[in-house]
C-alpha positions as CSV (number, residue, x, y, z in Angstrom):
1,M,155.9,104.0,136.9
2,E,159.7,104.3,136.5
3,F,162.1,106.7,138.0
4,I,165.9,107.1,137.6
5,V,167.8,107.5,140.7
6,K,171.5,108.9,140.4
7,F,174.0,108.0,142.9
8,V,177.4,109.7,143.3
9,W,180.2,108.5,145.6
10,T,182.6,111.4,146.5
11,G,185.6,109.7,148.2
12,D,187.0,113.2,149.4
13,N,184.2,113.4,152.0
14,R,183.2,109.6,152.1
15,M,179.5,110.4,151.3
16,W,176.9,109.1,148.9
17,Y,174.4,111.5,147.4
18,A,171.2,110.3,145.6
19,T,168.9,112.4,143.6
20,C,165.6,111.5,141.7
21,D,165.0,114.6,139.5
22,E,161.5,113.7,138.5
23,L,160.3,113.8,142.2
24,R,162.8,116.4,143.3
25,I,164.3,114.4,146.1
26,T,167.9,114.7,147.1
27,L,169.6,112.7,150.0
28,E,172.7,111.8,151.4
29,E,174.3,109.0,153.4
30,G,177.7,107.5,154.4
31,S,176.6,103.9,153.2
32,F,175.1,103.0,149.7
33,D,172.8,100.3,151.1
34,A,171.5,102.9,153.8
35,L,171.0,105.4,151.2
36,A,169.3,103.2,148.8
37,L,166.8,102.2,151.4
38,R,166.1,105.8,152.2
39,M,165.5,106.7,148.6
40,K,163.1,103.8,148.0
41,L,161.2,104.8,151.2
42,A,161.1,108.6,150.2
43,I,160.1,107.7,146.6
44,Q,157.3,105.4,147.7
45,D,156.0,108.2,150.0
46,V,155.9,110.8,147.4
47,V,154.4,108.6,144.9
48,E,151.7,107.4,147.1
49,T,150.8,110.8,148.9
50,E,151.6,113.3,146.2
51,L,151.0,111.4,143.0
52,Q,148.1,109.1,144.5
53,Y,149.7,106.1,142.8
54,M,149.4,102.7,144.5
55,G,150.9,100.3,141.9
56,D,154.4,98.9,141.3
57,I,157.3,101.4,141.1
58,Q,160.4,100.5,139.1
59,L,163.7,102.3,139.9
60,K,166.8,102.5,137.6
61,Y,170.0,103.2,139.4
62,E,172.8,105.3,137.7
63,I,176.0,105.2,139.8
64,E,179.0,107.4,139.5
65,R,182.1,107.6,141.5
66,L,184.3,110.8,142.0
67,D,187.8,110.5,143.0
68,I,190.4,113.4,143.4
69,I,194.1,112.9,142.9
70,K,195.9,115.5,145.0
71,K,199.2,116.6,143.8
72,V,202.0,116.2,146.2
73,A,204.5,119.0,146.3
74,V,208.0,117.7,145.6
């Protein structure tokens, strides 16, 4: 089984957000590594309990970073 996990970094509030649309999972965390681990565990849990699948799971990561440049009044 293969799933796409989308990670988005928002610099304005220093948070990582991750979604796996196929499994309807959305999580947030301050650290990419912590979020990736939480997402792996959540996906494994959903796949095993709801889909009754015990085989290998492949995750494809898509990573996006959002920055905001605030205009400074002169």
